[in-house]
C-alpha positions in Angstrom: 136.5 122.0 127.8 135.7 118.7 129.5 132.2 117.0 128.1 129.7 116.9 131.1 128.2 114.1 132.3 124.6 113.1 131.5 122.7 112.1 134.6 120.7 109.3 134.5 116.7 110.3 135.0 114.7 108.5 137.3 111.7 106.4 135.8 108.6 107.3 137.2 106.0 103.9 137.6 103.4 104.2 135.3 99.8 105.0 135.9 97.9 101.6 136.2 95.5 103.3 133.6 98.0 103.4 131.0 99.3 99.9 132.0 96.2 98.6 132.0 95.0 100.3 128.2 98.2 99.2 126.5 97.5 95.4 127.4 94.1 95.6 126.6 95.5 97.4 123.5 97.9 94.5 122.8 95.3 91.7 123.4 93.1 93.2 120.6 95.7 93.7 118.2 97.0 90.2 118.7 93.7 88.4 118.3 93.7 89.2 114.9 94.9 86.0 112.7 98.2 85.9 112.1 99.3 89.0 114.2 102.3 88.9 116.3 104.8 91.3 118.1 108.1 92.9 117.4 110.4 95.7 118.9 111.7 97.2 116.3 113.6 100.7 117.5 112.6 99.8 121.1 108.5 100.0 120.5 106.3 97.6 120.5 104.8 96.9 116.9 102.0 94.4 116.1 102.1 93.1 113.2 100.0 91.1 110.5 101.2 89.7 107.1 104.8 91.1 108.1 103.4 94.8 108.0 103.0 96.8 110.9 99.5 97.2 112.2 99.4 99.6 114.7 102.8 101.0 117.2 102.7 101.1 120.5 104.7 103.6 122.6 104.2 103.6 126.9 105.6 106.0 129.2 104.6 107.0 133.0 102.6 109.6 131.5 101.2 108.7 128.6 100.1 105.9 125.7 101.2 106.5 122.3 99.4 105.1 119.6 100.1 105.3 116.0 98.4 103.7 113.0 96.9 104.0 109.7 93.1 105.0 109.3 92.5 105.4 105.5 88.7 105.1 106.1 88.1 107.4 109.7 91.2 109.5 109.4 89.4 112.7 109.3 87.1 111.6 112.1 89.8 110.6 114.3 91.3 114.0 114.0 88.4 115.7 115.7 89.6 114.0 119.5 91.1 116.2 121.1 94.2 114.0 122.2 94.6 112.5 118.4 97.3 114.3 116.0 98.7 113.9 112.7 102.0 111.9 112.7 104.9 113.9 111.6 105.9 111.2 108.8 102.8 110.6 106.6 101.9 107.1 108.2 98.3 108.1 109.0 97.4 109.2 112.4 98.9 109.4 115.4 97.1 108.9 118.6 99.6 111.2 121.4 97.4 110.2 124.4 95.2 107.4 124.8 92.9 108.2 127.4 
């Protein structure tokens, strides 16, 4: 049986709020001394001293943010949009309102 061709998905325009939120978070994260940006795995990460500080991924529907929260992990999980990462990093915020 011949392989089916995948039709490319149309990308919807991102909601302005998500782009503004991503830009504000990026600006804040890069304000730390020695912070810089990289794009491993096609996602934006901010690093400090060669260690990942925050992962950010934006789409038309949501802004995903993943970061380590060693002291406020439990409190952050009380937010309705927060959930733990599946790979033990810490807390993954699946939607940043």
